Jmol script that loads the backbone (N, CA, C; Angstrom):
load data "model"
ATOM      1  N   MET A   1     109.118 137.216  89.586  1.00  0.00           N
ATOM      2  CA  MET A   1     108.066 136.709  90.437  1.00  0.00           C
ATOM      3  C   MET A   1     107.483 135.425  89.881  1.00  0.00           C
ATOM      4  N   VAL A   2     107.302 135.361  88.583  1.00  0.00           N
ATOM      5  CA  VAL A   2     106.717 134.171  87.984  1.00  0.00           C
ATOM      6  C   VAL A   2     107.646 132.978  88.123  1.00  0.00           C
ATOM      7  N   SER A   3     108.943 133.193  87.953  1.00  0.00           N
ATOM      8  CA  SER A   3     109.873 132.075  88.070  1.00  0.00           C
ATOM      9  C   SER A   3     109.908 131.551  89.504  1.00  0.00           C
ATOM     10  N   GLY A   4     109.779 132.418  90.481  1.00  0.00           N
ATOM     11  CA  GLY A   4     109.737 131.981  91.873  1.00  0.00           C
ATOM     12  C   GLY A   4     108.500 131.145  92.158  1.00  0.00           C
ATOM     13  N   LEU A   5     107.369 131.551  91.598  1.00  0.00           N
ATOM     14  CA  LEU A   5     106.130 130.802  91.775  1.00  0.00           C
ATOM     15  C   LEU A   5     106.227 129.453  91.088  1.00  0.00           C
ATOM     16  N   GLN A   6     106.816 129.431  89.901  1.00  0.00           N
ATOM     17  CA  GLN A   6     106.957 128.181  89.164  1.00  0.00           C
ATOM     18  C   GLN A   6     107.872 127.217  89.912  1.00  0.00           C
ATOM     19  N   GLU A   7     108.963 127.711  90.462  1.00  0.00           N
ATOM     20  CA  GLU A   7     109.864 126.864  91.239  1.00  0.00           C
ATOM     21  C   GLU A   7     109.159 126.319  92.477  1.00  0.00           C
ATOM     22  N   PHE A   8     108.355 127.155  93.149  1.00  0.00           N
ATOM     23  CA  PHE A   8     107.632 126.701  94.326  1.00  0.00           C
ATOM     24  C   PHE A   8     106.660 125.583  93.964  1.00  0.00           C
ATOM     25  N   ILE A   9     105.911 125.766  92.878  1.00  0.00           N
ATOM     26  CA  ILE A   9     104.918 124.768  92.496  1.00  0.00           C
ATOM     27  C   ILE A   9     105.587 123.451  92.123  1.00  0.00           C
ATOM     28  N   LEU A  10     106.698 123.518  91.408  1.00  0.00           N
ATOM     29  CA  LEU A  10     107.352 122.298  90.958  1.00  0.00           C
ATOM     30  C   LEU A  10     108.159 121.613  92.053  1.00  0.00           C
ATOM     31  N   ASP A  11     108.598 122.327  93.058  1.00  0.00           N
ATOM     32  CA  ASP A  11     109.415 121.715  94.113  1.00  0.00           C
ATOM     33  C   ASP A  11     108.611 121.551  95.402  1.00  0.00           C
ATOM     34  N   ASP A  12     108.438 122.627  96.136  1.00  0.00           N
ATOM     35  CA  ASP A  12     107.758 122.564  97.427  1.00  0.00           C
ATOM     36  C   ASP A  12     106.266 122.292  97.272  1.00  0.00           C
ATOM     37  N   GLY A  13     105.682 122.779  96.215  1.00  0.00           N
ATOM     38  CA  GLY A  13     104.261 122.543  95.990  1.00  0.00           C
ATOM     39  C   GLY A  13     103.957 121.070  95.785  1.00  0.00           C
ATOM     40  N   MET A  14     104.848 120.357  95.109  1.00  0.00           N
ATOM     41  CA  MET A  14     104.652 118.917  94.908  1.00  0.00           C
ATOM     42  C   MET A  14     104.745 118.169  96.235  1.00  0.00           C
ATOM     43  N   ILE A  15     105.614 118.624  97.113  1.00  0.00           N
ATOM     44  CA  ILE A  15     105.730 117.985  98.422  1.00  0.00           C
ATOM     45  C   ILE A  15     104.444 118.202  99.217  1.00  0.00           C
ATOM     46  N   LEU A  16     103.953 119.439  99.227  1.00  0.00           N
ATOM     47  CA  LEU A  16     102.707 119.726  99.934  1.00  0.00           C
ATOM     48  C   LEU A  16     101.533 118.954  99.341  1.00  0.00           C
ATOM     49  N   LEU A  17     101.464 118.887  98.025  1.00  0.00           N
ATOM     50  CA  LEU A  17     100.410 118.142  97.354  1.00  0.00           C
ATOM     51  C   LEU A  17     100.494 116.658  97.697  1.00  0.00           C
ATOM     52  N   SER A  18     101.696 116.119  97.735  1.00  0.00           N
ATOM     53  CA  SER A  18     101.879 114.702  98.055  1.00  0.00           C
ATOM     54  C   SER A  18     101.479 114.401  99.491  1.00  0.00           C
ATOM     55  N   VAL A  19     101.837 115.278 100.410  1.00  0.00           N
ATOM     56  CA  VAL A  19     101.467 115.080 101.813  1.00  0.00           C
ATOM     57  C   VAL A  19      99.950 115.138 101.972  1.00  0.00           C
ATOM     58  N   PHE A  20      99.316 116.109 101.326  1.00  0.00           N
ATOM     59  CA  PHE A  20      97.862 116.224 101.404  1.00  0.00           C
ATOM     60  C   PHE A  20      97.180 115.002 100.778  1.00  0.00           C
ATOM     61  N   ALA A  21      97.689 114.541  99.636  1.00  0.00           N
ATOM     62  CA  ALA A  21      97.110 113.371  98.982  1.00  0.00           C
ATOM     63  C   ALA A  21      97.285 112.122  99.848  1.00  0.00           C
ATOM     64  N   ALA A  22      98.448 111.977 100.475  1.00  0.00           N
ATOM     65  CA  ALA A  22      98.669 110.828 101.355  1.00  0.00           C
ATOM     66  C   ALA A  22      97.729 110.865 102.549  1.00  0.00           C
ATOM     67  N   TYR A  23      97.499 112.041 103.112  1.00  0.00           N
ATOM     68  CA  TYR A  23      96.570 112.185 104.225  1.00  0.00           C
ATOM     69  C   TYR A  23      95.158 111.783 103.808  1.00  0.00           C
ATOM     70  N   ARG A  24      94.696 112.323 102.662  1.00  0.00           N
ATOM     71  CA  ARG A  24      93.345 112.000 102.176  1.00  0.00           C
ATOM     72  C   ARG A  24      93.229 110.511 101.835  1.00  0.00           C
ATOM     73  N   LEU A  25      94.292 109.947 101.260  1.00  0.00           N
ATOM     74  CA  LEU A  25      94.292 108.538 100.907  1.00  0.00           C
ATOM     75  C   LEU A  25      94.200 107.671 102.158  1.00  0.00           C
ATOM     76  N   PHE A  26      94.986 107.983 103.182  1.00  0.00           N
ATOM     77  CA  PHE A  26      94.967 107.215 104.427  1.00  0.00           C
ATOM     78  C   PHE A  26      93.616 107.328 105.116  1.00  0.00           C
ATOM     79  N   LYS A  27      93.066 108.534 105.141  1.00  0.00           N
ATOM     80  CA  LYS A  27      91.766 108.747 105.775  1.00  0.00           C
ATOM     81  C   LYS A  27      90.668 107.951 105.053  1.00  0.00           C
ATOM     82  N   SER A  28      90.689 107.980 103.735  1.00  0.00           N
ATOM     83  CA  SER A  28      89.691 107.244 102.956  1.00  0.00           C
ATOM     84  C   SER A  28      89.881 105.740 103.118  1.00  0.00           C
ATOM     85  N   TRP A  29      91.129 105.305 103.197  1.00  0.00           N
ATOM     86  CA  TRP A  29      91.429 103.887 103.368  1.00  0.00           C
ATOM     87  C   TRP A  29      90.875 103.389 104.707  1.00  0.00           C
ATOM     88  N   LYS A  30      91.072 104.177 105.759  1.00  0.00           N
ATOM     89  CA  LYS A  30      90.582 103.767 107.075  1.00  0.00           C
ATOM     90  C   LYS A  30      89.061 103.682 107.111  1.00  0.00           C
ATOM     91  N   GLU A  31      88.395 104.553 106.350  1.00  0.00           N
ATOM     92  CA  GLU A  31      86.935 104.542 106.296  1.00  0.00           C
ATOM     93  C   GLU A  31      86.399 103.526 105.295  1.00  0.00           C
ATOM     94  N   SER A  32      87.286 102.834 104.599  1.00  0.00           N
ATOM     95  CA  SER A  32      86.925 101.860 103.558  1.00  0.00           C
ATOM     96  C   SER A  32      86.053 102.480 102.479  1.00  0.00           C
ATOM     97  N   ASN A  33      86.352 103.718 102.143  1.00  0.00           N
ATOM     98  CA  ASN A  33      85.631 104.421 101.095  1.00  0.00           C
ATOM     99  C   ASN A  33      86.456 104.293  99.815  1.00  0.00           C
ATOM    100  N   TRP A  34      86.232 103.199  99.086  1.00  0.00           N
ATOM    101  CA  TRP A  34      87.084 102.854  97.954  1.00  0.00           C
ATOM    102  C   TRP A  34      86.910 103.814  96.780  1.00  0.00           C
ATOM    103  N   PHE A  35      85.712 104.366  96.616  1.00  0.00           N
ATOM    104  CA  PHE A  35      85.508 105.345  95.558  1.00  0.00           C
ATOM    105  C   PHE A  35      86.358 106.582  95.812  1.00  0.00           C
ATOM    106  N   GLN A  36      86.427 107.012  97.060  1.00  0.00           N
ATOM    107  CA  GLN A  36      87.230 108.186  97.393  1.00  0.00           C
ATOM    108  C   GLN A  36      88.726 107.879  97.266  1.00  0.00           C
ATOM    109  N   VAL A  37      89.136 106.660  97.599  1.00  0.00           N
ATOM    110  CA  VAL A  37      90.537 106.260  97.425  1.00  0.00           C
ATOM    111  C   VAL A  37      90.913 106.367  95.947  1.00  0.00           C
ATOM    112  N   ALA A  38      90.066 105.821  95.090  1.00  0.00           N
ATOM    113  CA  ALA A  38      90.331 105.869  93.655  1.00  0.00           C
ATOM    114  C   ALA A  38      90.325 107.303  93.131  1.00  0.00           C
ATOM    115  N   SER A  39      89.395 108.115  93.614  1.00  0.00           N
ATOM    116  CA  SER A  39      89.324 109.495  93.128  1.00  0.00           C
ATOM    117  C   SER A  39      90.540 110.305  93.571  1.00  0.00           C
ATOM    118  N   VAL A  40      91.037 110.085  94.784  1.00  0.00           N
ATOM    119  CA  VAL A  40      92.247 110.779  95.240  1.00  0.00           C
ATOM    120  C   VAL A  40      93.433 110.393  94.367  1.00  0.00           C
ATOM    121  N   LEU A  41      93.569 109.112  94.072  1.00  0.00           N
ATOM    122  CA  LEU A  41      94.682 108.655  93.235  1.00  0.00           C
ATOM    123  C   LEU A  41      94.595 109.220  91.814  1.00  0.00           C
ATOM    124  N   ILE A  42      93.399 109.240  91.261  1.00  0.00           N
ATOM    125  CA  ILE A  42      93.228 109.748  89.894  1.00  0.00           C
ATOM    126  C   ILE A  42      93.512 111.244  89.834  1.00  0.00           C
ATOM    127  N   ILE A  43      92.974 112.000  90.783  1.00  0.00           N
ATOM    128  CA  ILE A  43      93.202 113.448  90.790  1.00  0.00           C
ATOM    129  C   ILE A  43      94.679 113.761  91.000  1.00  0.00           C
ATOM    130  N   TYR A  44      95.335 113.034  91.906  1.00  0.00           N
ATOM    131  CA  TYR A  44      96.764 113.240  92.139  1.00  0.00           C
ATOM    132  C   TYR A  44      97.560 112.933  90.872  1.00  0.00           C
ATOM    133  N   ALA A  45      97.234 111.829  90.200  1.00  0.00           N
ATOM    134  CA  ALA A  45      97.943 111.457  88.976  1.00  0.00           C
ATOM    135  C   ALA A  45      97.749 112.509  87.887  1.00  0.00           C
ATOM    136  N   LEU A  46      96.558 113.059  87.764  1.00  0.00           N
ATOM    137  CA  LEU A  46      96.306 114.094  86.769  1.00  0.00           C
ATOM    138  C   LEU A  46      97.109 115.359  87.049  1.00  0.00           C
ATOM    139  N   ILE A  47      97.125 115.789  88.300  1.00  0.00           N
ATOM    140  CA  ILE A  47      97.862 117.010  88.654  1.00  0.00           C
ATOM    141  C   ILE A  47      99.356 116.821  88.429  1.00  0.00           C
ATOM    142  N   VAL A  48      99.885 115.677  88.844  1.00  0.00           N
ATOM    143  CA  VAL A  48     101.318 115.426  88.668  1.00  0.00           C
ATOM    144  C   VAL A  48     101.671 115.329  87.191  1.00  0.00           C
ATOM    145  N   SER A  49     100.817 114.696  86.405  1.00  0.00           N
ATOM    146  CA  SER A  49     101.133 114.580  84.975  1.00  0.00           C
ATOM    147  C   SER A  49     101.099 115.934  84.279  1.00  0.00           C
ATOM    148  N   VAL A  50     100.244 116.850  84.736  1.00  0.00           N
ATOM    149  CA  VAL A  50     100.215 118.191  84.144  1.00  0.00           C
ATOM    150  C   VAL A  50     101.451 118.981  84.559  1.00  0.00           C
ATOM    151  N   LEU A  51     101.823 118.895  85.838  1.00  0.00           N
ATOM    152  CA  LEU A  51     102.948 119.681  86.331  1.00  0.00           C
ATOM    153  C   LEU A  51     104.299 119.121  85.902  1.00  0.00           C
ATOM    154  N   LYS A  52     104.427 117.812  85.856  1.00  0.00           N
ATOM    155  CA  LYS A  52     105.718 117.193  85.560  1.00  0.00           C
ATOM    156  C   LYS A  52     105.598 116.222  84.392  1.00  0.00           C
ATOM    157  N   GLY A  53     104.868 116.599  83.384  1.00  0.00           N
ATOM    158  CA  GLY A  53     104.578 115.715  82.259  1.00  0.00           C
ATOM    159  C   GLY A  53     105.797 115.174  81.556  1.00  0.00           C
ATOM    160  N   GLN A  54     106.764 116.019  81.239  1.00  0.00           N
ATOM    161  CA  GLN A  54     107.944 115.573  80.505  1.00  0.00           C
ATOM    162  C   GLN A  54     108.773 114.591  81.327  1.00  0.00           C
ATOM    163  N   GLN A  55     108.871 114.818  82.618  1.00  0.00           N
ATOM    164  CA  GLN A  55     109.650 113.919  83.471  1.00  0.00           C
ATOM    165  C   GLN A  55     108.971 112.563  83.591  1.00  0.00           C
ATOM    166  N   VAL A  56     107.641 112.554  83.660  1.00  0.00           N
ATOM    167  CA  VAL A  56     106.899 111.296  83.749  1.00  0.00           C
ATOM    168  C   VAL A  56     107.076 110.505  82.457  1.00  0.00           C
ATOM    169  N   LEU A  57     106.951 111.176  81.310  1.00  0.00           N
ATOM    170  CA  LEU A  57     107.137 110.493  80.031  1.00  0.00           C
ATOM    171  C   LEU A  57     108.547 109.940  79.893  1.00  0.00           C
ATOM    172  N   ALA A  58     109.547 110.698  80.299  1.00  0.00           N
ATOM    173  CA  ALA A  58     110.935 110.227  80.221  1.00  0.00           C
ATOM    174  C   ALA A  58     111.141 108.998  81.103  1.00  0.00           C
ATOM    175  N   PHE A  59     110.530 108.994  82.280  1.00  0.00           N
ATOM    176  CA  PHE A  59     110.640 107.860  83.194  1.00  0.00           C
ATOM    177  C   PHE A  59     110.046 106.601  82.568  1.00  0.00           C
ATOM    178  N   PHE A  60     108.831 106.730  82.000  1.00  0.00           N
ATOM    179  CA  PHE A  60     108.202 105.569  81.378  1.00  0.00           C
ATOM    180  C   PHE A  60     108.976 105.118  80.135  1.00  0.00           C
ATOM    181  N   GLY A  61     109.553 106.054  79.410  1.00  0.00           N
ATOM    182  CA  GLY A  61     110.387 105.694  78.269  1.00  0.00           C
ATOM    183  C   GLY A  61     111.585 104.864  78.690  1.00  0.00           C
ATOM    184  N   LYS A  62     112.219 105.246  79.792  1.00  0.00           N
ATOM    185  CA  LYS A  62     113.366 104.480  80.300  1.00  0.00           C
ATOM    186  C   LYS A  62     112.937 103.091  80.751  1.00  0.00           C
ATOM    187  N   LEU A  63     111.791 103.005  81.427  1.00  0.00           N
ATOM    188  CA  LEU A  63     111.303 101.693  81.862  1.00  0.00           C
ATOM    189  C   LEU A  63     111.030 100.784  80.671  1.00  0.00           C
ATOM    190  N   LEU A  64     110.386 101.321  79.649  1.00  0.00           N
ATOM    191  CA  LEU A  64     110.090 100.504  78.476  1.00  0.00           C
ATOM    192  C   LEU A  64     111.359 100.092  77.735  1.00  0.00           C
ATOM    193  N   ARG A  65     112.364 100.993  77.680  1.00  0.00           N
ATOM    194  CA  ARG A  65     113.640 100.645  77.059  1.00  0.00           C
ATOM    195  C   ARG A  65     114.335  99.515  77.800  1.00  0.00           C
ATOM    196  N   MET A  66     114.171  99.480  79.132  1.00  0.00           N
ATOM    197  CA  MET A  66     114.811  98.430  79.929  1.00  0.00           C
ATOM    198  C   MET A  66     114.266  97.048  79.570  1.00  0.00           C
ATOM    199  N   ILE A  67     112.993  96.981  79.170  1.00  0.00           N
ATOM    200  CA  ILE A  67     112.427  95.676  78.815  1.00  0.00           C
ATOM    201  C   ILE A  67     112.457  95.440  77.304  1.00  0.00           C
ATOM    202  N   GLY A  68     113.110  96.329  76.558  1.00  0.00           N
ATOM    203  CA  GLY A  68     113.334  96.108  75.142  1.00  0.00           C
ATOM    204  C   GLY A  68     112.336  96.753  74.202  1.00  0.00           C
ATOM    205  N   ILE A  69     111.503  97.661  74.675  1.00  0.00           N
ATOM    206  CA  ILE A  69     110.532  98.327  73.812  1.00  0.00           C
ATOM    207  C   ILE A  69     111.001  99.757  73.597  1.00  0.00           C
ATOM    208  N   GLU A  70     111.277 100.103  72.336  1.00  0.00           N
ATOM    209  CA  GLU A  70     111.715 101.455  72.013  1.00  0.00           C
ATOM    210  C   GLU A  70     110.529 102.255  71.515  1.00  0.00           C
ATOM    211  N   THR A  71     110.184 103.317  72.258  1.00  0.00           N
ATOM    212  CA  THR A  71     109.016 104.131  71.908  1.00  0.00           C
ATOM    213  C   THR A  71     109.405 105.521  71.416  1.00  0.00           C
ATOM    214  N   GLY A  72     110.633 105.919  71.628  1.00  0.00           N
ATOM    215  CA  GLY A  72     111.058 107.263  71.255  1.00  0.00           C
ATOM    216  C   GLY A  72     110.775 108.296  72.323  1.00  0.00           C
ATOM    217  N   LEU A  73     110.344 107.866  73.493  1.00  0.00           N
ATOM    218  CA  LEU A  73     110.080 108.812  74.583  1.00  0.00           C
ATOM    219  C   LEU A  73     111.374 109.224  75.253  1.00  0.00           C
TER     220      LEU A  73
END
end "model"
wireframe off; spacefill off
backbone 0.3
color backbone group
């Protein structure tokens, strides 16, 4: 049961979270509520970094390697 929940959160849950964040971001953008736009982006970034932390670090490590900076990530 736990593995099924973990798979849902990492796969389908991220899609649902992204759709909800995009909706909130678009709604805040239309209302020109810049504080809410920033807060949606920050909260989304925090949740994604907690759920997919290793993948995010690996991605940034590859980007830095492409420009010649070796960080060991």
